[in-house]
C-alpha positions as CSV (number, residue, x, y, z in Angstrom):
1,M,-48.6,-6.6,-12.6
2,K,-45.3,-7.3,-14.3
3,Y,-41.9,-7.1,-12.6
4,H,-38.3,-6.4,-13.5
5,L,-35.2,-7.5,-11.6
6,A,-33.3,-4.9,-9.6
7,Q,-29.7,-5.5,-8.4
8,I,-27.2,-3.8,-6.3
9,N,-23.6,-4.8,-5.9
10,I,-20.9,-3.1,-3.9
11,A,-17.2,-3.3,-3.6
12,K,-14.6,-1.8,-1.3
13,L,-11.7,-0.3,-3.1
14,V,-8.2,-1.1,-2.0
15,A,-7.3,2.6,-2.4
16,P,-9.2,5.9,-3.1
17,I,-10.9,6.1,-6.5
18,D,-8.4,8.7,-7.7
19,S,-5.4,6.5,-6.8
20,P,-3.1,5.2,-9.5
21,I,-3.8,1.7,-8.2
22,I,-7.5,2.1,-9.3
23,A,-6.7,4.0,-12.6
24,D,-7.2,0.9,-14.8
25,F,-10.6,0.2,-13.3
26,V,-11.8,3.8,-13.7
27,A,-10.5,4.0,-17.2
28,D,-12.6,0.9,-18.1
29,L,-15.9,2.1,-16.5
30,D,-17.3,3.8,-19.6
31,R,-16.7,0.7,-21.7
32,I,-18.3,-1.7,-19.2
33,N,-21.2,0.6,-18.5
34,S,-21.8,1.0,-22.2
35,L,-21.7,-2.8,-22.6
36,A,-24.4,-3.1,-19.9
37,E,-26.6,-0.5,-21.6
38,Q,-26.3,-2.3,-25.0
39,S,-27.1,-5.7,-23.5
40,T,-30.3,-7.5,-24.1
41,G,-32.6,-7.1,-21.2
42,F,-31.0,-3.9,-19.8
43,I,-33.5,-1.4,-18.4
44,W,-31.7,1.2,-16.2
45,R,-28.5,1.8,-14.2
46,L,-27.6,4.1,-11.4
47,K,-25.4,7.0,-12.6
48,D,-24.6,10.6,-12.0
49,E,-23.5,13.5,-14.3
50,N,-20.2,11.6,-14.9
51,N,-22.1,8.7,-16.4
52,N,-21.1,6.3,-13.5
53,A,-22.1,5.9,-9.9
54,T,-18.7,6.2,-8.2
55,A,-19.8,9.4,-6.4
56,I,-23.2,7.9,-5.2
57,N,-22.6,6.2,-1.9
58,P,-25.3,5.6,0.7
59,F,-22.8,3.6,2.8
60,D,-20.8,6.5,4.2
61,D,-17.5,4.9,3.3
62,P,-15.5,6.6,0.5
63,L,-13.9,3.3,-0.5
64,I,-17.2,1.6,-1.2
65,I,-18.5,1.9,-4.7
66,V,-22.1,1.1,-5.7
67,N,-23.5,-0.4,-8.9
68,M,-27.2,-0.7,-9.4
69,S,-29.2,-1.7,-12.4
70,V,-32.6,-3.0,-13.5
71,W,-33.1,-5.9,-16.0
72,E,-36.0,-7.6,-17.7
73,N,-35.2,-10.9,-15.9
74,I,-32.6,-13.0,-14.1
75,D,-31.4,-14.9,-17.2
76,L,-30.6,-11.7,-19.1
77,L,-28.7,-10.2,-16.1
78,K,-26.8,-13.5,-15.8
79,Q,-25.9,-13.3,-19.5
80,Y,-24.4,-9.9,-19.0
81,V,-22.6,-10.6,-15.8
82,Y,-21.2,-14.1,-16.6
83,R,-21.1,-14.4,-20.4
84,S,-20.0,-11.0,-21.7
85,A,-16.8,-8.9,-21.6
86,H,-18.0,-7.9,-18.1
87,T,-16.2,-11.1,-16.9
88,E,-12.9,-9.3,-17.6
89,V,-13.6,-7.2,-14.5
90,F,-14.0,-10.4,-12.4
91,L,-10.6,-11.6,-13.5
92,K,-8.9,-8.4,-12.3
93,R,-11.0,-7.5,-9.3
94,A,-8.4,-8.5,-6.7
95,K,-6.2,-5.7,-8.0
96,W,-8.8,-3.1,-7.2
97,F,-11.2,-4.4,-4.5
98,E,-10.9,-6.0,-1.1
99,K,-12.2,-9.5,-0.8
100,A,-15.9,-9.3,0.3
101,Q,-16.4,-10.6,3.9
102,E,-20.2,-10.5,3.6
103,A,-22.9,-10.4,1.0
104,N,-22.1,-7.7,-1.6
105,V,-24.9,-8.4,-4.1
106,A,-28.6,-8.4,-3.7
107,L,-31.4,-8.9,-6.1
108,W,-35.1,-8.1,-5.8
109,W,-38.2,-7.7,-8.0
110,I,-39.7,-4.3,-8.7
111,P,-42.9,-3.3,-10.6
112,V,-42.2,-2.5,-14.2
113,G,-41.7,1.3,-14.6
114,T,-40.3,1.9,-11.2
115,V,-36.6,2.8,-10.5
116,P,-34.9,1.9,-7.2
117,T,-32.9,4.4,-5.2
118,A,-29.4,3.9,-3.8
119,Q,-30.9,3.9,-0.3
120,E,-33.3,1.2,-1.3
121,G,-30.5,-0.9,-2.7
122,K,-28.6,-0.4,0.6
123,D,-31.6,-1.4,2.6
124,R,-32.1,-4.6,0.4
125,L,-28.5,-5.6,0.8
126,L,-28.5,-5.0,4.6
127,H,-31.7,-7.0,4.9
128,L,-30.0,-9.9,2.9
129,R,-27.0,-9.7,5.3
130,T,-29.3,-9.9,8.3
131,F,-31.9,-12.4,7.2
132,G,-30.4,-14.3,4.3
133,D,-32.2,-15.0,1.0
134,T,-35.9,-14.0,1.1
135,T,-38.4,-12.7,-1.4
136,Y,-37.4,-9.2,-0.2
137,S,-33.8,-9.6,-1.3
138,F,-31.9,-12.7,-2.6
139,T,-28.8,-13.8,-4.4
140,F,-28.0,-15.7,-7.6
141,K,-27.5,-18.9,-5.4
142,N,-31.1,-18.8,-4.1
143,L,-33.3,-17.2,-6.8
144,F,-36.9,-16.3,-6.2
145,P,-39.3,-16.0,-9.1
146,A,-41.1,-12.8,-9.9
147,P,-44.2,-12.3,-7.8
148,S,-47.3,-13.8,-9.3
149,I,-49.6,-11.5,-7.4
150,D,-49.6,-7.7,-6.8
151,L,-47.5,-7.1,-3.7
152,L,-48.4,-3.4,-3.4
């Protein structure tokens, strides 16, 4: 069985999504999402009828926004996150988001052809916060290779 890499990252806004403080971030969402979709290795991203995921929130906090995507592998996800125009968001993030006090990114392997749900992403992130990096969910700092045997 072959695997792809799923990821969730969350951020807590400093103001509601419709606040003028967040307007620059919201205005840039389509560009950054399009960049992801055009990136080598991109498979899928969580989105609703507005072409983003700002209204999808399994965390029951209106200030938390969720981003989830699936990639062919870790290296191609890193290429997008750290070596593309996506880095512009990192440079401005303090304007829009509270500083994370706990893990806000989780990675995990999924069988090719499957799509994770927002609830699964939440579960993986909460597992990471409770147990640290494991094969179930991990971070860029402690990567685990794709499974070499069928885990199902």
